[in-house]
C-alpha positions as CSV (number, residue, x, y, z in Angstrom):
1,M,7.3,8.9,-6.9
2,A,6.4,6.1,-8.7
3,K,2.9,5.0,-9.0
4,Q,1.5,1.6,-9.6
5,D,-2.0,0.2,-10.3
6,L,-3.5,-2.7,-8.7
7,R,-5.9,-4.5,-10.8
8,D,-7.9,-7.8,-10.6
9,R,-8.0,-10.3,-13.5
10,T,-10.4,-7.8,-15.6
11,G,-8.7,-5.0,-15.6
12,A,-10.7,-3.2,-12.7
13,L,-8.7,-1.0,-10.8
14,L,-8.3,-2.4,-7.0
15,G,-5.8,0.2,-5.7
16,T,-2.5,2.1,-6.0
17,I,0.8,2.0,-4.4
18,E,2.6,5.0,-4.4
19,T,6.4,5.3,-4.1
20,K,7.3,8.7,-1.8
21,S,11.0,10.2,-2.0
22,D,11.8,8.8,1.2
23,G,10.9,5.0,0.1
24,K,7.8,4.7,2.2
25,Q,5.1,2.9,-0.1
26,E,1.5,4.1,0.5
27,L,-1.4,1.8,-0.3
28,R,-5.1,3.4,-1.5
29,D,-7.9,1.6,-2.3
30,R,-9.8,2.7,-5.7
31,T,-11.5,5.7,-4.4
32,G,-8.3,7.3,-3.0
33,S,-8.6,6.2,0.9
34,L,-5.3,5.3,2.5
35,K,-4.8,1.4,3.5
36,G,-1.9,1.5,4.6
37,V,2.1,1.8,4.0
38,Y,4.9,0.0,4.1
39,D,8.6,1.5,5.5
40,P,11.4,-0.4,3.9
41,K,13.7,1.0,6.4
42,S,11.8,-0.5,9.0
43,N,10.7,-3.5,7.0
44,Q,7.6,-2.9,8.2
45,T,3.7,-2.4,7.4
46,R,1.3,-0.4,9.4
47,D,-2.7,0.1,8.7
48,R,-4.3,3.3,8.1
49,T,-4.6,4.1,11.7
50,G,-0.9,3.3,12.3
51,S,-1.3,-0.8,13.7
52,L,1.6,-2.8,13.0
53,V,0.2,-5.6,10.6
54,G,3.4,-7.0,10.6
55,S,7.4,-7.7,8.7
56,G,7.8,-7.3,5.4
57,N,5.9,-5.6,2.5
58,L,2.0,-6.7,3.4
59,L,0.4,-3.9,1.5
60,T,-1.7,-6.1,-1.1
61,S,-2.9,-8.0,2.1
62,L,-5.0,-4.5,3.4
63,L,-7.1,-5.1,0.0
64,H,-10.4,-6.8,0.6
């Protein structure tokens, strides 16, 4: 499982993306709350409630 920190231009942490053993990627905000999941097998991104956001990896669009 790999973790990638997402930071703004000043270096402040915005969130993290963790790649799970099954290939799915989870986006969490800086407080650790789940924001969404990308499934490379279906090529779909879903928000924290499971609603479809769109095709492809759109995780970073879920950070506000």
